[in-house]
C-alpha positions in Angstrom: 33.2 -21.4 -12.8 29.7 -20.3 -13.9 28.6 -16.7 -13.1 25.1 -16.1 -11.9 23.6 -12.7 -11.6 21.9 -11.9 -8.3 19.0 -9.4 -8.6 18.2 -8.0 -5.2 16.8 -4.8 -3.7 18.8 -3.2 -0.9 16.9 -4.7 2.0 16.6 -8.2 0.5 18.0 -11.0 2.7 20.4 -13.1 0.8 21.7 -16.7 1.5 25.3 -17.5 2.0 25.3 -19.1 -1.5 23.9 -15.9 -3.1 26.6 -13.8 -1.3 29.2 -16.2 -2.4 28.0 -15.9 -6.0 28.2 -12.1 -5.7 31.7 -12.2 -4.3 33.1 -15.1 -6.4 34.0 -17.2 -3.4 32.6 -20.3 -1.8 29.7 -20.4 0.6 32.1 -22.0 3.1 34.2 -18.8 3.0 31.0 -16.7 3.6 30.0 -18.8 6.6 33.6 -18.7 8.0 33.7 -14.9 7.8 30.2 -14.8 9.5 31.5 -16.9 12.4 34.5 -14.6 12.8 32.3 -11.5 12.7 34.1 -10.1 9.6 31.0 -9.9 7.3 27.6 -8.3 8.2 25.3 -11.1 9.2 21.8 -11.6 10.5 21.4 -14.8 12.5 17.9 -16.3 12.5 18.1 -19.2 14.8 20.4 -21.6 13.0 20.2 -19.7 9.8 22.4 -16.9 8.6 21.2 -14.3 6.2 22.8 -11.2 4.7 21.2 -7.8 3.8 22.2 -6.9 0.3 22.9 -3.2 1.2 24.9 -4.3 4.2 27.1 -6.5 2.0 27.6 -3.7 -0.5 28.4 -1.2 2.2 30.9 -3.7 3.7 32.6 -4.0 0.3 32.8 -0.2 0.0 34.4 0.0 3.4 37.1 -2.7 2.8 37.8 -1.4 -0.7 38.8 2.1 0.5 42.6 2.6 0.8 43.8 2.6 4.4 45.0 6.1 5.5 
């Protein structure tokens, strides 16, 4: 698996492929999580985009230990 660095400012909109690269998963997984409402998503017609800071905040939230 080749690693690619994504350079984005907090409000940049990312594609599913860019989010998948950030997370080390497939774009299919990202789309599936979007459909299930488990990952922050912006829907633009038939397109799905992801705000970089929303994804980073979501990661912080799920990383925290459950109390």
